[in-house]
N, C-alpha and C positions, 0 to 999 in steps of 0.2 A: 486411366485405370480400366482394366479389363473386367467386364461383367461376367464372372464365372458362374455357371449354374449352381443353384443352392445344393449344398451337400458335397461339393467337389473339393476335396482337401488335398489331393495329390496332383496339382497342376504342374506339368512339366513346362519349363521355359527354355527356349532355344533362340540364340542370336546367330543368324547366318554370318559366316566369315566371308562368303563370296559377295561379289558386287551385284546384289539383287535389290529390287525395290522394297521388299519386305524387310523390315529392320528387326522384328521380333515375332516369334511364334509361340503361343501358349496352347497346350493341348492336354487332354486327359485320355488315357487308355484304360479300359476296363474289360477284363477277361478277354484280352486279345483283340478288342474292337476299339475303334476311335469313338470316344464318347463326346468329345468336345474339341473344337479347334478354332483359334482366332489368330488371324494374320494382322499385324500392326504395320501399316504402310502398304504400298503396292496398289495395284488396280482394284480398288475397293469392291466394286460390283462383281467383278470376276472372282475375286478371292472369297467373297461372301457366298457366292453361288457354289464354288468348289467346296468350301467348308460345309455348307448345307448338304451337298451331295455325298461327301465322304463320311459324315457323322453316321455311326452305326455300322460302317464297313470294317471288315477284318483288316488288321494291320498288314499282313502279308499280301492280301489282295491289292491294297493301295500301293504297297511297295512295288509289286509286279507291274501294275498299270502306269504308275507315275514317275518311277525312278528314271533319271536320264533325260527328262524333258528339258529342252533348252528354250531360251527366250531371245529372239532376235539373233544377234551375233555372239551372245554370251554362251559360255559353255555349261551354264546351269540356268535354273529358273526358281521362282518362289516355291513352286510345288516340288521341284527336285530338292531344294533345301529342306522342305518339310520331310521329305523321304529320308534325308540324311539325319534329321532329328529323330525320326522313327527308328532308324538303324542304331543310333546311339542309345536310344531308349531300350531297344531289344537287347543290345549287348550288356547294358547295365543291369537289366532285370532277369537275364537268363543265368546269371552266376549264382 
């Protein structure tokens, strides 16, 4: 069970289709900024650090910085998959 900060009712849930270590990503976007992110699976320490670093950052800034990052010989990464989740979020909420 994910511990979502109190008062967060619109948690987005994303399941990467690509072969990455992270199996689920939960996040909250508030006024264009990432308010909360939790990666389930993957390199726990690294992903906790990344989550802590990007919380409070503008979605477009994160997309610009982290989209397209690969992991080893894979064509994507856990962070790139999070960027795909953010792209889907933006498409869904801009209509």
